C-alpha positions in Angstrom: 28.5 16.2 23.4 27.3 13.3 24.8 27.4 10.2 21.6 23.4 10.3 21.7 22.5 13.8 21.3 24.6 15.2 18.5 22.1 12.9 16.3 19.2 14.5 18.5 20.0 18.1 17.6 17.2 20.0 16.5 17.8 21.3 12.9 17.1 24.5 13.9 19.8 24.5 16.1 21.8 24.4 13.1 19.7 25.5 10.2 17.8 28.3 11.5 14.2 28.3 11.7 12.6 28.9 8.1 15.0 26.4 6.5 14.1 23.8 9.6 10.3 24.2 9.5 10.1 23.2 5.6 11.9 20.2 6.6 9.8 19.5 9.3 6.7 20.2 7.4 7.2 19.0 4.0 10.0 16.0 4.6 9.2 15.2 7.9 13.2 15.7 8.9 13.1 16.9 12.4 17.2 16.1 13.5 20.5 16.2 12.8 19.7 12.4 12.5 16.8 12.4 9.9 18.8 14.7 8.0 21.9 12.6 7.6 19.3 9.3 6.7 17.6 11.5 4.1 19.9 9.6 1.1 20.5 11.2 -2.2 17.8 9.7 -4.4 20.2 9.3 -7.4 23.8 10.6 -8.5 24.0 12.8 -11.5 27.8 13.1 -12.9 29.4 16.2 -13.4 29.9 17.2 -17.3 26.9 14.6 -18.1 22.9 15.2 -18.5 20.2 14.2 -17.0 18.1 11.9 -19.9 14.8 14.0 -20.5 13.0 11.4 -22.6 11.8 9.2 -20.0 10.8 12.0 -16.8 7.4 10.7 -15.4 4.5 13.1 -15.5 3.3 15.3 -12.3 6.3 14.7 -10.3 8.7 16.8 -8.9 11.8 16.3 -10.8 15.7 17.6 -10.4 17.7 17.5 -13.8 21.1 18.4 -15.3 20.4 19.9 -18.5 22.0 22.3 -21.5 20.3 25.4 -22.4 19.9 25.1 -26.5 17.7 28.1 -26.7 16.0 31.0 -25.1 13.2 33.9 -26.3 11.0 36.2 -25.2 7.6 36.1 -26.2 5.1 38.7 -25.3 1.2 38.5 -24.7 -1.8 40.5 -24.1 -1.3 43.2 -26.8 2.0 43.5 -25.2 0.9 43.7 -21.6 2.3 40.1 -20.9 5.7 38.8 -21.0 6.8 34.9 -21.3 10.2 33.4 -21.5 10.8 30.0 -23.0 13.5 28.2 -22.9 14.2 25.0 -24.5 16.6 22.4 -22.8 18.5 19.6 -24.5 20.3 16.5 -23.0 22.0 15.6 -26.4 18.9 14.2 -28.0 15.6 14.5 -26.1 14.1 18.1 -25.2 12.5 19.6 -22.8 10.8 23.6 -22.8 10.9 25.9 -19.4 8.5 28.8 -19.1 8.7 31.8 -16.7 6.5 34.3 -16.8 5.5 37.9 -15.8 8.2 39.7 -13.3 9.9 35.8 -13.3 11.5 36.7 -16.9 13.9 39.1 -15.8 16.6 36.9 -13.7 16.5 34.1 -16.1 16.6 35.8 -19.2 19.7 37.2 -18.2 21.9 34.4 -17.0 20.1 31.0 -18.9 21.8 31.7 -22.3 22.3 29.0 -25.1 25.1 26.3 -24.0 24.8 27.0 -20.1 24.3 24.1 -18.0 22.3 24.2 -14.5 20.9 21.9 -12.4 16.8 22.6 -13.1 13.8 21.4 -10.5 10.0 21.7 -11.2 7.0 19.6 -11.7 6.7 17.9 -15.5 3.4 18.5 -17.2 1.9 18.5 -21.0 1.4 21.7 -22.6 0.0 21.3 -26.4 1.5 17.7 -26.0 5.4 18.9 -24.8 6.5 18.1 -22.0 7.6 21.4 -19.7 8.6 23.0 -16.6 6.9 25.5 -15.5 8.7 28.2 -13.4 11.5 25.8 -12.3 13.9 27.1 -9.5 17.7 26.0 -11.0 21.1 26.4 -10.0 23.7 27.2 -12.5 26.8 24.9 -12.8 29.1 27.0 -14.8 29.9 30.4 -15.6 29.0 31.6 -19.0 32.0 32.0 -22.0 34.5 34.6 -20.9 32.8 35.6 -17.3 34.1 36.3 -14.2 32.1 34.9 -11.4 30.0 36.7 -8.2 30.6 34.9 -4.8 26.7 33.5 -4.9 27.7 31.4 -8.2 31.2 30.7 -7.3 29.7 29.4 -3.9 27.1 27.1 -5.8 29.5 25.9 -8.0 32.0 24.8 -5.4 28.7 23.1 -3.5 29.0 20.8 -6.9 32.7 20.9 -6.7 32.8 16.7 -6.9 32.4 14.4 -10.1 29.2 13.1 -8.5 26.3 15.6 -7.8 24.0 14.4 -5.4 20.2 14.9 -6.2 18.1 14.5 -2.9 14.6 13.5 -2.5 13.1 17.3 -2.2 10.3 19.3 -2.5 8.6 22.2 -4.3 9.7 24.6 -1.4 13.0 22.9 -0.7 15.2 22.4 -3.9 17.7 19.5 -3.7 20.8 21.5 -3.8 19.6 23.9 -0.7 19.2 20.5 0.9 22.9 19.4 -0.1 23.8 22.7 1.4 22.2 21.8 4.9 23.5 18.6 4.7 27.3 19.7 4.5 26.2 21.9 7.9 25.7 18.9 9.5 27.9 16.2 7.9 30.6 16.3 10.9 27.9 14.9 13.2 28.3 11.7 11.0 31.5 11.1 12.9 29.6 10.9 16.0 26.8 8.2 14.7 26.3 5.3 17.0 26.6 1.4 14.9 23.7 -0.4 15.6 25.5 -3.6 14.3 27.4 -6.0 16.5 31.0 -5.6 15.7 31.2 -9.5 14.8 28.7 -9.2 12.4 29.7 -5.7 11.1 33.4 -7.7 10.7 32.2 -11.1 9.4 30.4 -9.4 6.3 33.2 -7.1 5.7 30.9 -3.6 5.8 32.2 0.0 6.8 32.2 1.9 9.8 28.4 3.9 9.9 30.4 7.2 9.9 32.4 6.4 7.1 29.4 5.1 5.0 27.5 8.3 5.7 30.0 10.2 4.3 30.6 8.4 1.8 26.7 8.4 0.8 26.1 11.7 1.2 29.7 13.2 -0.9 30.8 10.4 -2.7 34.2 10.5 -5.0 33.5 7.6 -6.5 30.8 5.3 -7.6 32.6 2.2 -5.5 32.1 4.9 -2.8 28.2 4.9 -3.3 27.9 0.8 -3.8 30.0 0.4 -0.5 28.0 3.2 1.6 24.4 1.7 -0.1 25.6 -1.7 1.0 25.9 -0.6 4.4 22.8 1.4 5.1 20.8 -1.2 3.3 22.0 -3.9 5.8 21.5 -1.1 8.7 17.7 -1.1 8.1 16.6 -4.4 7.1 18.7 -5.6 10.0 17.3 -3.4 12.5 13.5 -4.0 11.3 14.0 -7.8 11.5 15.6 -7.5 15.2 12.4 -6.0 15.7 10.2 -8.1 14.4 11.9 -11.3 15.5 12.0 -10.3 19.2 8.2 -9.5 18.7 7.9 -13.4 17.5 9.8 -14.3 20.2 7.8 -12.5 22.9 4.8 -14.4 21.1 6.2 -17.7 21.4 6.6 -17.1 25.5 2.7 -16.7 25.8 0.7 -19.4 26.6 -2.1 -20.7 24.7 -4.8 -23.3 25.1 -4.1 -26.3 22.5 -7.2 -27.0 20.4 -7.1 -30.4 18.7 -10.4 -31.1 16.8 -12.3 -34.0 17.9 -12.9 -36.2 15.6 -16.3 -37.4 14.2 -17.4 -33.4 14.5 -18.2 -30.3 12.8 -15.7 -30.6 10.7 -15.8 -34.2 9.7 -19.3 -33.4 9.1 -18.6 -30.6 7.3 -15.7 -32.3 5.2 -18.3 -34.9 4.2 -20.7 -32.8 2.9 -18.5 -30.7 0.7 -19.7 -30.9 -3.2 -16.0 -30.5 -4.1 -12.6 -31.5 -3.3 -10.2 -29.1 -2.0 -7.1 -28.3 -3.7 -3.3 -29.3 -2.6 -2.6 -25.9 -1.6 -5.8 -25.6 0.4 -5.0 -29.0 1.8 -1.6 -28.4 2.7 -1.9 -24.7 4.3 -4.6 -26.5 6.4 -2.4 -29.0 7.9 -0.2 -25.8 8.6 -2.6 -24.3 10.5 -3.7 -27.6 12.4 -0.4 -28.3 13.6 -0.2 -24.5 14.5 -3.8 -24.5 16.7 -2.2 -28.0 18.4 0.5 -26.3 20.1 0.5 -24.9 23.3 2.0 -21.5 22.1 -0.7 -19.2 20.0 -0.7 -19.2 16.3 0.4 -16.3 14.3 0.1 -17.2 10.9 -0.4 -15.0 7.9 -2.7 -17.0 5.0 -2.3 -14.7 1.8 -3.2 -15.7 -1.6 -4.7 -15.3 -5.2 -7.8 -13.4 -5.4 -10.6 -15.9 -5.5 -8.1 -19.2 -4.2 -10.7 -20.1 -1.7 -9.1 -18.6 1.5 -12.0 -18.4 3.5 -12.7 -22.0 3.0 -9.3 -22.6 4.8 -10.1 -20.4 7.5 -13.8 -21.5 8.1 -12.2 -25.3 8.5 -9.8 -23.9 10.8 -12.6 -22.2 13.0 -14.8 -25.7 12.6 -11.8 -27.1 14.1 -11.7 -24.8 17.1 -15.2 -25.4 17.7 -14.9 -29.2 18.0 -12.1 -28.3 20.1 -14.5 -26.9 22.1 -13.5 -23.2 21.7 -15.0 -20.3 19.8 -13.9 -18.4 17.0 -14.2 -14.9 15.9 -14.2 -13.4 12.5 -13.3 -10.0 12.4 -14.3 -8.0 8.9 -13.4 -4.5 7.9 -16.4 -3.1 7.0 -20.1 -4.2 7.9 -20.9 -4.7 4.0 -18.1 -7.4 4.5 -19.2 -8.6 7.5 -22.3 -9.6 6.0 -21.3 -11.2 2.9 -18.9 -13.2 5.1 -21.9 -14.2 7.6 -24.2 -15.1 4.4 -21.5 -17.3 2.3 -20.5 -19.3 5.7 -23.8 -20.1 6.7 -24.6 -21.0 3.1 -21.4 -23.2 3.2 -22.4 -24.6 6.6 -25.7 -25.4 5.4 -27.9 -27.1 8.6 -24.6 -27.4 10.4 -24.9 -23.3 11.1 -28.4 -23.8 12.7 -26.9 -25.7 16.0 -29.8 -25.8 18.7 -32.5 -24.5 16.2 -35.5 -26.6 14.5 -34.3 -28.9 11.3 -30.3 -28.1 12.8 -27.9 -30.9 12.5 -26.7 -32.7 15.8 -23.1 -31.3 15.5 -24.1 -27.9 14.5 -23.5 -24.7 16.0 -24.5 -21.1 16.1 -23.1 -18.7 13.6 -23.8 -15.3 14.7 -23.3 -12.0 13.0 -22.4 -8.3 15.1 -21.9 -5.1 14.0 -22.5 -1.7 15.2 -25.1 -0.8 13.6 -27.7 -3.6 14.5 -31.0 -3.1 16.0 -30.7 -3.2 20.3 -32.2 -6.6 20.5 -30.6 -8.1 18.0 -27.7 -7.2 19.6 -28.6 -8.2 23.0 -29.3 -11.9 21.6 -26.1 -12.3 19.9 -24.2 -11.0 22.6 -25.6 -13.9 24.8 -24.7 -16.7 22.6 -21.7 -15.6 22.7 -21.3 -15.6 26.7 -23.2 -18.7 27.0 -20.7 -20.3 24.3 -24.5 -21.2 22.4 -22.4 -19.5 19.3 -19.5 -21.2 18.1 -18.6 -18.7 15.6 -19.0 -15.1 15.4 -18.7 -12.6 12.6 -18.5 -9.3 12.8 -16.6 -5.8 12.8 -14.9 -3.6 14.7 -17.9 -3.6 17.1 -16.4 -7.4 18.1 -13.9 -5.7 20.0 -16.1 -3.0 22.3 -15.9 -4.1 26.0 -19.2 -5.4 26.4 -18.6 -7.9 24.1 -17.8 -11.4 26.4 -17.0 -14.8 24.8 -17.6 -18.4 26.7 -14.0 -19.3 25.1 -12.2 -17.3 22.4 -9.6 -19.6 20.6 -9.3 -18.3 17.4 -9.5 -15.0 15.6 -9.7 -14.7 11.8 -8.8 -11.2 10.8 -9.6 -10.7 6.8 -7.8 -7.8 5.6 -5.0 -7.2 7.9 -3.9 -3.4 7.0 -7.2 -2.3 8.2 -6.8 -3.2 12.1 -4.0 -2.0 14.1 -2.0 -3.3 17.1 -5.0 -1.9 19.6 -7.7 -3.9 17.8 -5.7 -7.2 17.7 -4.3 -6.4 21.7 -8.3 -6.0 22.2 -9.3 -9.3 20.7 -6.8 -11.3 22.4 -7.8 -9.9 25.8 -11.2 -11.7 25.2 -9.8 -14.7 25.7 -8.9 -16.5 29.3 -5.4 -16.9 27.5 -5.0 -15.3 24.1 -6.4 -16.9 21.3 -4.6 -18.2 18.4 -4.8 -15.7 15.2 -4.7 -16.0 11.6 -4.8 -13.1 9.3 -6.0 -13.0 5.7 -4.9 -10.8 3.1 -7.1 -9.9 0.2 -4.7 -9.7 -2.5 -1.4 -11.5 -2.9 2.1 -10.0 -1.6 5.5 -10.7 -2.3 7.5 -12.7 -0.3 10.0 -9.7 1.1 6.7 -8.0 2.0 5.7 -10.5 4.0 9.5 -10.9 5.2 8.7 -7.2 6.4 4.9 -5.7 6.7 4.4 -9.2 8.3 7.2 -10.2 9.5 5.9 -11.1 13.0 3.6 -13.8 11.5 4.7 -17.3 9.9 3.0 -17.3 6.2 1.2 -19.5 4.5 0.5 -19.2 0.5 -2.5 -20.3 -1.5 -1.3 -20.0 -5.2 -3.8 -22.4 -6.8 -7.4 -21.4 -8.0 -10.4 -23.9 -7.2 -11.4 -25.3 -10.5 -14.4 -23.6 -12.3 -13.2 -20.3 -12.5 -13.1 -18.3 -15.4 -11.0 -16.4 -17.0 -11.5 -12.8 -16.9 -10.4 -10.1 -20.3 -9.0 -7.2 -19.1 -9.1 -3.8 -21.5 -8.4 -0.1 -21.1 -11.0 2.0 -22.0 -9.1 5.5 -23.2 -12.4 7.3 -22.5 -10.7 11.0 -23.4 -8.9 9.8 -26.9 -11.7 7.3 -28.4 -15.2 8.0 -26.9 -16.6 5.8 -29.2 -14.7 2.9 -27.2 -16.5 4.0 -24.1 -19.8 3.8 -26.0 -19.1 0.1 -27.0 -18.2 -0.8 -23.4 -21.7 0.1 -22.2 -22.7 -1.9 -25.5 -20.9 -4.7 -24.4 -22.2 -4.8 -20.8 -26.0 -4.5 -22.2 -25.2 -7.5 -24.5 -24.1 -9.7 -21.3 -27.4 -8.9 -19.4 -29.0 -9.8 -22.9 -27.3 -12.9 -22.3 -28.7 -13.4 -18.6 -25.9 -12.0 -16.9 -25.3 -9.1 -14.8 -22.6 -6.4 -14.4 -21.0 -3.9 -11.6 -20.1 -0.2 -12.6 -17.7 0.9 -10.4 -17.1 4.5 -9.5 -14.3 6.7 -6.6 -16.9 8.6 -5.3 -20.3 8.8 -3.9 -21.3 11.9 -4.9 -24.0 13.2 -2.1 -23.7 16.2 -0.5 -21.0 15.0 2.0 -18.5 14.1 -0.6 -16.6 12.3 1.6 -14.7 9.6 -0.8 -16.0 6.0 0.5 -14.1 3.9 2.2 -10.5 4.5 2.7 -10.2 6.3 -1.1 -7.0 7.7 -2.0 -6.3 10.8 -4.1 -4.0 9.1 -7.1 -0.9 10.5 -7.6 -1.8 11.9 -10.5 -4.7 14.0 -11.4 -5.3 15.9 -15.1 -4.7 19.8 -15.2 -8.2 20.7 -14.3 -8.4 18.6 -11.7 -12.0 17.1 -12.4 -13.6 15.4 -9.5 -13.7 12.1 -9.7 -16.6 10.1 -11.4 -19.6 9.8 -8.9 -22.1 6.7 -8.2 -25.3 8.4 -8.3 -24.3 11.1 -11.0 -23.2 7.8 -13.2 -26.1 5.5 -12.4 -28.4 8.4 -13.3 -26.5 9.0 -16.5 -26.7 5.1 -17.6 -30.5 4.9 -16.9 -31.0 7.7 -18.8 -29.0 6.7 -21.3 -27.0 3.7 -22.7 -28.5 1.3 -20.0 -32.0 2.9 -20.2 -34.5 0.1 -19.2 -31.8 -2.3 -18.1 -32.8 -2.7 -13.8 -30.1 -0.6 -12.1 -29.0 -0.2 -7.8 -26.6 1.6 -6.2 -24.8 0.3 -3.5 -22.1 2.9 -1.2 -21.1 3.1 2.3 -23.4 5.7 3.6 -26.5 3.9 2.8 -28.1 2.5 5.7 -26.7 -1.1 6.9 -30.4 -3.2 5.9 -30.9 -1.1 2.3 -26.9 -2.2 1.7 -28.3 -5.8 2.7 -31.4 -5.5 0.5 -29.6 -4.1 -2.8 -27.1 -7.4 -2.5 -29.5 -9.6 -1.7 -31.3 -8.5 -4.4 -28.5 -8.5 -6.9 -27.3 -12.0 -5.5 -30.5 -13.1 -6.2 -30.7 -11.6 -10.0 -33.4 -9.1 -9.5 -30.9 -6.1 -10.7 -29.3 -6.0 -13.5 -26.3 -3.4 -13.2 -24.8 -2.7 -9.3 -23.3 1.0 -9.6 -20.9 0.7 -6.5 -18.2 2.3 -4.9 -15.4 0.0 -3.8 -17.7 -1.4 -1.0 -17.8 -4.1 -3.1 -13.9 -4.8 -3.3 -14.0 -7.9 -1.3 -15.6 -10.7 -0.1 -18.8 -10.1 -2.6 -19.6 -13.4 -4.3 -22.1 -13.2 -7.0 -21.3 -15.8 -9.9 -23.7 -14.8 -12.6 -21.9 -11.3 -12.2 -19.5 -11.4 -15.2 -18.7 -7.7 -16.8 -17.3 -5.0 -14.6 -16.6 -1.5 -16.0 -14.2 0.8 -13.6 -14.8 4.1 -14.1 -11.5 6.7 -13.3 -9.7 3.4 -12.9 -6.8 5.6 -12.7 -7.7 6.9 -9.4 -7.3 3.2 -8.1 -4.0 1.7 -6.9 -2.7 -1.7 -8.8 -4.0 -3.9 -6.0 -7.3 -2.7 -5.7 -7.9 -3.0 -9.1 -7.1 -6.7 -9.0 -9.3 -6.9 -6.3 -12.3 -5.2 -7.8 -11.9 -7.0 -10.6 -11.8 -10.6 -8.7 -15.5 -10.0 -8.4 -16.4 -10.5 -12.0 -15.3 -14.9 -13.4 -16.6 -16.4 -10.7 -19.2 -18.8 -12.4 -18.6 -20.7 -15.7 -18.9 -18.2 -17.6 -15.9 -15.9 -18.7 -15.4 -12.6 -17.3 -14.8 -9.2 -18.5 -13.3 -6.1 -16.9 -13.1 -2.4 -18.6 -11.0 0.2 -17.2 -12.1 3.3 -18.0 -9.8 6.3 -17.9 -9.1 9.7 -19.3 -5.2 9.7 -18.1 -3.0 10.6 -20.6 -1.5 7.7 -22.7 2.3 8.5 -21.5 1.3 9.2 -17.7 2.3 6.7 -15.4 -1.4 6.2 -14.4 -2.0 4.5 -17.8 1.0 2.5 -17.6 -0.6 0.8 -13.9 -3.5 0.1 -16.1 -1.9 -1.7 -18.8 -0.2 -3.5 -16.5 -3.2 -4.7 -14.8 -5.0 -5.4 -17.8 -1.9 -7.5 -19.1 -1.8 -10.2 -16.5 -4.1 -12.2 -13.8 -1.2 -12.7 -11.5 -1.8 -11.3 -8.6 1.5 -11.8 -7.4 3.5 -9.7 -10.6 0.8 -7.2 -10.1 1.5 -6.8 -6.4 5.5 -6.3 -7.7 4.4 -3.6 -9.9 2.2 -2.2 -7.1 5.3 -1.5 -4.8 7.7 -0.7 -7.8 5.3 1.9 -8.7 5.3 3.3 -5.4 8.7 3.0 -4.3 9.4 6.2 -4.3 6.7 6.5 -1.6 8.2 4.5 1.0 7.1 1.1 0.8 6.2 0.1 3.8 5.0 3.8 5.3 2.5 5.3 3.2 1.9 2.4 1.4 0.3 0.3 4.0 -1.1 2.4 7.1 -0.1 6.3 6.1 3.3 6.2 8.8 6.4 7.2 7.5 8.3 3.8 7.9 12.0 3.7 8.5 13.1 2.3 5.2 14.8 4.6 3.1 18.0 2.8 0.9 15.8 -0.3 1.1 13.6 -1.1 -1.5 11.9 -4.2 -0.3 11.3 -5.4 -4.2 15.2 -5.5 -5.0 16.4 -6.4 -2.0 15.7 -9.8 -1.2 18.7 -11.5 -0.3 19.5 -8.4 2.0 16.4 -9.4 4.1 16.4 -12.9 4.1 19.7 -12.6 5.6 19.2 -9.7 8.0 16.5 -12.1 9.0 18.5 -15.0 9.5 20.9 -13.1 11.5 18.6 -11.5 13.6 16.7 -14.5 14.3 20.0 -15.8 15.9 21.1 -12.8 17.8 17.4 -12.6 19.5 17.7 -16.3 20.3 21.2 -15.8 22.0 20.4 -12.9 23.6 16.5 -12.0 23.8 17.0 -8.6 25.7 19.8 -7.7 23.8 21.8 -7.4 27.2 25.1 -7.2 25.5 24.6 -5.0 22.2 23.2 -1.5 23.5 24.0 0.2 20.5 21.2 -1.9 18.6 19.1 -1.5 21.6 19.4 2.5 20.8 19.0 1.6 17.2 15.9 0.1 18.0 14.3 2.2 20.2 14.8 4.9 17.3 13.1 2.4 15.2 10.2 1.8 17.1 9.3 5.4 18.4 5.7 4.9 19.2 4.2 5.7 15.8 6.4 3.0 14.0 5.8 0.0 16.6 2.0 0.8 15.7 2.7 1.0 12.1 4.9 -2.2 12.2 1.3 -3.9 14.0 -0.5 -2.4 11.2 1.5 -3.7 8.5 
């Protein structure tokens, strides 16, 4: 067998069709290499029991425990039977239930005192944690019993002191995955090692085959540590080489240097500013202007706290490029946001945004909006302004990328909310310039440094961490609607009080509630839903309930993504003008909406949103001088991870802290994959949160290697590993960030 093919061997050849199909469908494992890189999530020590007290609700778990008692109960006048088994870890307890025909075998085998591995989904029944119909694998034979062949084989599979617990699914238990790994483990000897020999020896890493063997079948805890250190490095290093190569390729591209002419638009704008920029804004602006002055395209990430004034920094960069004779385009993920940016930028610029118009300024330029739903005449006019260069600044959605959009001289692209744009879009916009334009990417919420080094690793990073003066603090509280309905009643009273004091409020719901019920925008189902799976609360229903009930008499309007653009714009305009008291909306208001008079926000079914998203939404209030209030309404169980997430959001306004919590919450899902773009990522061992040193060190090594050998001519094994990492979808994912 040649060296590459052992790892590329399809699993169905070795494991049989049925097992291979489950692995492909539910765990995305297709080849021997995939399975060898499916590492145990943790290890249980033989003879030690899993702590049962802190099992996560609604998640598939594998535990090692001892049977304390078992009893069969009948119901339905003796027609139904149910087996209840109580497990113990010595302190905590966990209930198992089996029904109907499923009672017979466990009743015979799960005798008090026996130990086994159990796998299933944790739920709460009658305020007790339970697993319904779990699968199990006995780990010992009962007192005075011989073992059947099946038992013997099962117990032998776990003969090691450390039992590997694999990420599993309902269709395939951890111990069946362990058995499959045994079948393919001999192929580990043929692993192609991506680390250059000098680097491997210099850092004292184990060879790859040894690391794979030890991660799956460790004899000691030292084996696990040795394997993990090595495998983490591989992941971090190969990813950083991919990113370093992309940065290197970018530095080889030509670009027009854009140095703003003095006495132009930027100076006129700065002279009119009613406030001074924060130190942070000044420092970041300098970094950007330095990049713009070079003859290679800038690729910079501008990230920072919600409300830290990123738009102001981006606008000054755009004005600078216009002063240098170029055009600047701002790409927004949604129409509402593009309209919002257009409105706030023209307001910030005043008469400078009316170049060539009556009453416009001498130095001014034209600021145009281009979205997919504009009328034909308006659209034609905008396209004409772009091609003649009449418009220095254009703000738009994906419509900007279409073939028929031509620029006079595109010098800078500002992308708002990077992860909603893929590489194709970025490239399409790049190709609009005579040479590649400079690129500035803004993220809505702060991201930890390691994420910046991985997800956005092909960009240089600038961080804004001060809030502009005049922002007010926001108080946040969780409102447990199920346990304490009077809290919810009080929440609506608070909204009414804010309105009576001359302010306005938002009410946010996860769903629109019309017939088509496709969730708005990119709404994901939250990872934990209550047992009865009630659909998420909807804008149209809640608006109606509020106007007939607790908020009767107030001016209530709705806003969601499926309204006609002119209706959306109209509602937003009237809300901004103070003609609407309460806006009931989906997350279309998540980004960029700026109404300083709005002081209260009530988020319904808040547990159905992610941490960063809640932080983002909350950033819509407290933008003026009056203090903000954010109420997170939830029916989630007090002990659930969902409630823990909400408490974390309520406890801090620090977006960097919350982005760490967000990642920690998601770490079982793959931080970089699902978290950002729905594509499975290549990181299985590395956790972006904990392994900051590894990532930073790998980045340094990668930069040095790529600088010395950009094509990796002398490192064929590393090239092979890169090709595997960057198969089509990963390549895409890297670019989407």
